[in-house]
C-alpha positions as CSV (number, residue, x, y, z in Angstrom):
1,M,-30.4,28.6,-21.2
2,A,-32.7,31.6,-20.7
3,S,-36.2,30.7,-21.3
4,F,-38.4,31.9,-24.2
5,S,-40.8,34.3,-22.2
6,N,-44.5,34.4,-22.6
7,G,-44.3,37.8,-23.8
8,L,-41.9,36.9,-26.4
9,L,-43.7,33.9,-27.5
10,A,-46.9,36.0,-28.0
11,V,-45.0,38.4,-30.2
12,A,-43.5,35.7,-32.2
13,I,-46.9,33.9,-32.8
14,L,-49.0,37.0,-33.2
15,S,-46.7,38.3,-35.9
16,L,-47.2,35.0,-37.9
17,L,-51.0,34.7,-37.5
18,A,-51.7,36.9,-40.3
19,S,-49.6,35.0,-42.8
20,A,-51.1,31.7,-41.5
21,A,-54.6,32.9,-41.6
22,H,-55.0,32.2,-45.3
23,G,-53.9,28.7,-44.5
24,Q,-56.7,28.2,-42.1
25,L,-54.1,27.1,-39.4
26,S,-55.1,27.8,-35.6
27,P,-53.6,26.6,-32.4
28,A,-57.1,25.5,-31.4
29,F,-58.0,23.6,-34.5
30,Y,-58.5,20.3,-32.8
31,A,-59.8,21.9,-29.3
32,A,-63.4,20.3,-30.0
33,T,-62.4,17.2,-32.1
34,C,-59.3,15.9,-30.4
35,P,-58.6,17.9,-27.2
36,D,-56.1,15.6,-25.8
37,L,-53.9,15.6,-28.9
38,E,-51.1,17.8,-27.5
39,S,-50.9,15.7,-24.1
40,I,-50.6,12.6,-26.4
41,V,-47.9,13.8,-28.4
42,R,-46.1,15.1,-25.3
43,S,-46.4,11.9,-23.5
44,V,-44.7,9.9,-26.1
45,M,-42.0,12.2,-26.9
46,A,-41.1,12.4,-23.2
47,Q,-40.6,8.8,-23.1
48,V,-38.7,8.8,-26.4
49,V,-36.4,11.5,-25.5
50,G,-35.8,10.2,-22.0
51,Q,-34.6,6.9,-23.5
52,D,-32.7,8.4,-26.5
53,P,-32.2,12.1,-26.6
54,R,-30.8,11.8,-30.2
55,M,-34.2,10.4,-31.4
56,G,-35.4,14.2,-30.3
57,A,-32.9,15.5,-32.7
58,S,-34.0,13.1,-35.5
59,V,-37.6,14.1,-35.1
60,I,-36.7,17.8,-35.4
61,R,-34.9,16.9,-38.6
62,L,-37.7,14.9,-39.8
63,F,-39.9,18.0,-39.6
64,F,-37.2,20.2,-41.3
65,H,-36.9,17.6,-44.2
66,D,-40.8,17.3,-44.6
67,C,-41.4,21.2,-44.8
68,F,-38.6,21.9,-47.0
69,V,-39.9,19.5,-49.8
70,N,-43.4,20.7,-51.2
71,G,-44.4,22.0,-47.8
72,C,-45.3,20.6,-44.4
73,D,-47.6,17.9,-45.8
74,A,-45.9,14.7,-44.1
75,S,-44.8,13.6,-47.7
76,V,-41.7,12.5,-46.1
77,L,-43.3,9.6,-44.1
78,L,-44.7,8.0,-47.3
79,D,-43.3,4.5,-48.2
80,D,-42.5,3.9,-51.9
81,T,-45.2,2.1,-53.9
82,P,-44.8,0.5,-57.5
83,T,-45.8,3.8,-59.1
84,M,-44.1,6.2,-56.7
85,R,-40.4,7.0,-55.4
86,G,-40.9,8.9,-52.3
87,E,-38.5,11.1,-50.4
88,K,-37.2,8.5,-48.0
89,N,-34.7,7.3,-50.4
90,A,-33.5,10.9,-51.5
91,M,-29.7,11.8,-51.1
92,G,-30.2,13.7,-47.8
93,N,-32.5,11.1,-46.3
94,M,-31.6,7.6,-47.4
95,N,-29.9,5.6,-44.3
96,S,-29.7,8.8,-42.1
97,L,-33.4,10.3,-41.6
98,R,-35.0,8.7,-38.6
99,G,-38.0,8.8,-36.3
100,Y,-40.6,7.4,-38.7
101,E,-41.6,4.7,-36.0
102,I,-41.9,7.4,-33.5
103,I,-44.6,9.3,-35.6
104,D,-46.2,5.9,-36.2
105,A,-46.3,5.3,-32.5
106,I,-48.0,8.7,-31.9
107,K,-50.5,8.2,-34.7
108,S,-51.5,5.0,-33.2
109,R,-52.4,6.5,-30.0
110,V,-54.0,9.6,-31.5
111,E,-56.3,7.4,-33.8
112,A,-57.3,5.4,-30.9
113,T,-58.8,8.5,-29.3
114,C,-59.8,10.7,-32.3
115,R,-60.1,8.5,-35.5
116,A,-59.5,10.0,-38.8
117,T,-59.1,13.6,-37.3
118,V,-55.4,14.6,-37.0
119,S,-53.2,14.8,-39.8
120,C,-49.6,13.2,-39.7
121,A,-48.3,16.6,-40.9
122,D,-49.5,18.3,-37.5
123,I,-48.4,15.2,-35.5
124,V,-44.7,16.0,-37.0
125,A,-45.0,19.5,-36.1
126,L,-45.9,19.0,-32.5
127,A,-43.5,16.2,-32.0
128,A,-40.7,18.5,-33.3
129,R,-41.7,21.3,-30.9
130,D,-41.8,19.0,-27.7
131,S,-38.4,17.6,-28.9
132,V,-36.9,20.9,-28.9
133,S,-38.5,21.7,-25.3
134,L,-37.8,18.4,-23.8
135,L,-34.0,18.8,-24.9
136,G,-33.8,22.1,-22.9
137,G,-34.8,24.5,-25.8
138,P,-37.8,26.9,-26.2
139,S,-41.3,26.0,-26.6
140,W,-44.0,27.8,-28.8
141,T,-47.5,27.5,-29.8
142,V,-48.0,25.3,-32.8
143,L,-50.5,26.4,-35.4
144,L,-52.6,23.2,-36.4
145,G,-55.0,22.3,-39.3
146,R,-52.5,21.0,-41.9
147,R,-53.4,18.1,-44.2
148,D,-51.6,15.2,-45.6
149,A,-50.1,14.8,-49.1
150,R,-51.2,11.9,-51.0
151,T,-47.8,11.5,-52.8
152,A,-44.1,12.2,-52.5
153,S,-41.3,12.9,-54.9
154,V,-37.6,11.9,-54.5
155,D,-36.6,14.2,-57.2
156,A,-38.3,17.2,-55.1
157,A,-36.3,16.1,-52.3
158,N,-32.9,15.9,-54.0
159,A,-33.6,19.4,-55.3
160,N,-34.7,21.1,-52.3
161,L,-33.0,19.6,-49.4
162,P,-29.5,21.6,-48.7
163,P,-26.6,19.2,-48.7
164,A,-23.7,19.3,-46.2
165,S,-21.4,20.5,-48.9
166,A,-23.6,23.6,-49.5
167,N,-21.8,27.2,-49.3
168,I,-23.6,30.3,-47.8
169,S,-25.0,31.6,-51.2
170,S,-26.7,28.2,-51.8
171,L,-28.0,28.1,-48.3
172,V,-29.6,31.5,-48.5
173,A,-31.1,30.9,-51.9
174,K,-32.5,27.5,-50.7
175,F,-34.0,29.1,-47.5
176,A,-35.2,32.3,-49.5
177,A,-37.1,29.9,-51.9
178,K,-39.2,28.8,-49.0
179,G,-39.9,32.2,-47.7
180,L,-37.2,32.2,-45.0
181,D,-34.6,34.9,-44.5
182,L,-31.0,34.9,-43.2
183,R,-32.2,35.2,-39.7
184,D,-34.2,32.1,-40.0
185,L,-31.4,30.2,-41.7
186,T,-29.1,31.0,-38.9
187,A,-31.3,30.4,-36.0
188,L,-32.8,27.0,-37.7
189,S,-29.4,25.8,-38.2
190,G,-28.9,25.8,-34.5
191,A,-31.0,22.7,-34.2
192,H,-27.7,21.1,-34.9
193,T,-26.8,21.8,-31.4
194,V,-28.2,18.4,-30.7
195,G,-27.8,15.2,-32.9
196,A,-25.1,13.5,-34.7
197,A,-23.7,13.2,-38.3
198,R,-22.2,10.5,-40.3
199,C,-18.6,10.5,-41.3
200,S,-19.6,10.6,-45.0
201,S,-21.1,14.1,-44.5
202,F,-18.3,15.7,-42.8
203,R,-15.1,13.8,-44.1
204,P,-14.5,16.7,-46.7
205,H,-14.7,19.3,-44.2
206,I,-12.1,17.8,-41.8
207,Y,-9.7,16.6,-44.4
208,S,-10.0,19.4,-47.3
209,D,-11.3,22.7,-45.8
210,A,-9.0,25.5,-44.8
211,N,-11.7,27.1,-42.1
212,V,-11.5,24.6,-39.7
213,D,-9.4,24.3,-36.4
214,P,-6.4,21.9,-37.0
215,A,-6.6,20.2,-33.8
216,F,-10.3,19.6,-33.9
217,A,-10.0,18.2,-37.7
218,M,-7.1,15.9,-36.4
219,F,-9.3,14.7,-33.3
220,R,-12.4,14.0,-35.6
221,R,-10.3,12.0,-38.3
222,R,-9.7,9.5,-35.6
223,I,-13.3,8.5,-36.0
224,C,-13.7,9.4,-39.5
225,P,-10.8,7.8,-41.8
226,A,-10.0,9.1,-45.1
227,T,-11.6,5.9,-46.5
228,G,-14.2,3.6,-44.9
229,G,-16.3,4.2,-41.8
230,D,-18.8,6.1,-43.8
231,T,-21.5,5.4,-41.1
232,N,-19.5,6.2,-38.2
233,L,-21.4,8.7,-35.9
234,V,-20.1,12.0,-34.3
235,P,-22.1,14.5,-32.2
236,L,-22.7,17.6,-34.1
237,D,-22.0,19.5,-30.9
238,S,-19.3,17.7,-28.8
239,T,-19.8,20.1,-25.9
240,S,-23.3,19.3,-24.9
241,P,-24.7,16.9,-27.6
242,N,-28.0,16.2,-25.9
243,R,-28.7,19.7,-24.8
244,F,-30.6,22.3,-26.9
245,D,-28.3,25.3,-26.3
246,V,-26.0,27.9,-28.0
247,S,-22.7,25.9,-27.8
248,Y,-23.2,25.2,-31.5
249,Y,-22.7,29.1,-32.3
250,R,-19.7,29.1,-30.0
251,D,-18.4,26.1,-31.8
252,L,-18.6,28.0,-35.2
253,M,-16.8,31.0,-33.8
254,V,-13.7,28.8,-33.1
255,R,-14.0,26.8,-36.3
256,R,-14.9,23.6,-34.6
257,S,-18.1,22.8,-36.5
258,L,-18.5,19.4,-37.9
259,L,-20.3,20.2,-41.3
260,H,-19.0,22.6,-44.2
261,S,-22.5,24.0,-44.4
262,D,-22.6,25.0,-40.8
263,Q,-19.1,26.6,-40.7
264,E,-20.3,28.7,-43.8
265,L,-22.4,30.7,-41.4
266,F,-19.4,31.9,-39.7
267,N,-16.8,32.4,-42.6
268,N,-16.6,36.2,-43.0
269,G,-20.0,36.2,-44.5
270,P,-23.4,37.7,-44.0
271,A,-24.5,35.5,-40.9
272,D,-21.4,36.3,-39.1
273,D,-23.2,39.0,-36.8
274,L,-26.2,36.7,-36.1
275,V,-23.7,33.7,-35.0
276,R,-22.1,36.3,-32.5
277,L,-25.4,37.4,-31.3
278,Y,-26.8,33.8,-30.5
279,S,-23.5,32.6,-29.2
280,S,-23.9,35.2,-26.4
281,S,-27.6,35.4,-25.8
282,G,-29.5,32.3,-25.4
283,S,-32.8,34.4,-25.2
284,A,-32.1,35.8,-28.5
285,F,-31.5,32.5,-30.0
286,N,-34.6,31.0,-28.3
287,R,-36.8,33.8,-29.6
288,D,-35.7,33.6,-33.1
289,F,-35.5,29.9,-33.4
290,A,-39.1,29.6,-32.2
291,A,-40.3,32.3,-34.6
292,A,-38.6,30.7,-37.4
293,M,-40.0,27.1,-36.5
294,V,-43.5,28.6,-36.8
295,K,-42.8,30.4,-40.0
296,M,-41.1,27.1,-41.5
297,G,-44.3,25.2,-40.3
298,N,-46.5,27.4,-42.6
299,I,-44.6,26.6,-45.9
300,S,-46.9,25.6,-48.7
301,L,-49.8,24.1,-46.7
302,L,-52.6,21.9,-47.6
303,T,-55.6,22.8,-45.8
304,G,-59.4,22.6,-46.0
305,S,-60.3,20.1,-48.6
306,D,-57.0,19.7,-50.1
307,G,-54.9,16.5,-49.3
308,E,-56.3,14.2,-46.7
309,I,-56.1,13.0,-43.1
310,R,-54.0,9.7,-43.6
311,L,-55.0,6.7,-41.3
312,D,-51.5,5.4,-41.6
313,C,-48.7,7.9,-42.0
314,R,-46.8,5.5,-44.3
315,R,-49.4,5.3,-47.1
316,A,-52.1,7.2,-48.6
317,N,-55.7,6.3,-47.8
């Protein structure tokens, strides 16, 4: 895959600095208070991805699911309490969202070096960036300075996370509500070049949809029966499931996408031209994906004196 050049990286980041400035984010936010932060996160993620590449995909998904529900505030990490039903048991998260223990491990090492200084939200943002890079995708400068939410909402998660059954109109609307446009939607969906999906999430697509390659559908039905086997896992990108590349878009063009919502991006609709572009240009995909990740990481921030710096990512202080 073509690398994301320093020049393009600078353009992507600088174009977003103005919008981030109001949120008091800065790539140097911890330069004085926790200078080893990024090396700590990178070290843990290198070990994790080396042992289980799919966990890298899970951490990327964790960042997405955090930011899409009340902003990038680590609310997704909070365990339920007697007075709060958190996001972990939302329909799009329950028994499928992973990586909590990875963030715990990073937080423990960070706290040992810089106590009560670095937010769980910033750790998730850094871990997602490093996951992409370690899987062969682009890297980018992560703006830092987020603070952690004190509460979470299962209802907010159910309302905001796009389901695998979503059509293109619904996807565009949900992303637009977060300040993300069609290019962001199409690029960020490319994260499905890594990871896996449960049978229950793609069964309707391979059994009922018309816009799926018949041979591909038949092959996937061997692993995902019409009834039962809900937790059976299949790679989202069967060509290179552990490599962050553009094969996801090439699969879309031949109607070999595993999820209904993914195939909606190439179905005689508004995203078709972007899918064609990314399928043939790794550099264009890397550029737009990195820029979209920075943009998504700037959704509805808690900064300054808002929120808190959690000592334990699973519970409020």
